[in-house]
C-alpha positions as CSV (number, residue, x, y, z in Angstrom):
1,M,119.0,122.7,107.2
2,E,119.5,121.9,110.3
3,V,121.2,118.2,109.4
4,S,123.1,120.1,107.0
5,D,124.4,122.5,109.4
6,K,125.4,119.6,111.8
7,A,126.9,117.6,109.2
8,K,129.2,120.7,108.0
9,R,130.2,120.7,111.5
10,V,131.1,117.2,111.8
11,M,132.8,117.3,108.7
12,V,135.2,120.3,109.8
13,S,135.7,118.7,113.5
14,A,136.8,115.6,112.2
15,A,139.2,117.1,109.5
16,E,140.7,119.3,112.0
17,K,141.2,116.1,114.0
18,L,143.0,114.3,111.5
19,K,145.3,117.3,110.5
20,H,146.2,117.5,114.2
21,L,147.2,113.8,114.6
22,R,149.1,113.9,111.3
23,S,151.2,116.8,112.7
24,Q,151.8,115.0,116.0
25,R,155.5,113.5,116.6
26,G,155.0,109.6,116.1
27,G,152.9,109.9,113.2
28,L,149.1,109.0,112.5
29,R,147.3,106.1,114.4
30,L,145.6,104.1,111.8
31,H,142.5,103.3,113.7
32,R,141.7,106.8,114.7
33,S,142.4,107.9,111.4
34,L,139.8,105.2,109.8
35,L,137.3,106.3,112.4
36,L,137.5,109.9,111.5
37,A,137.3,109.0,108.1
38,L,134.2,106.8,108.6
39,A,132.8,110.1,110.4
40,I,133.5,112.3,107.5
41,R,132.1,110.2,104.9
42,S,128.8,109.5,107.3
43,A,128.5,113.5,107.4
44,R,129.4,113.8,103.9
45,D,126.7,111.5,102.9
46,L,124.0,113.4,105.3
47,F,125.1,116.8,104.0
48,F,124.2,116.0,100.5
49,A,121.1,114.2,101.2
50,A,119.9,117.1,103.1
51,Q,120.8,119.2,100.0
52,T,118.0,117.3,97.9
């Protein structure tokens, strides 16, 4: 379950960073937002693969 735990941590960290970026004055930076979305998607895929 180590991979699953790491994937959870990555998803939580990326979601927190995305939330922080959205709350900053000046709006959301698109490039960074897309990178975080990619990290969340990859971590989610690893999490579900580890569950099976």
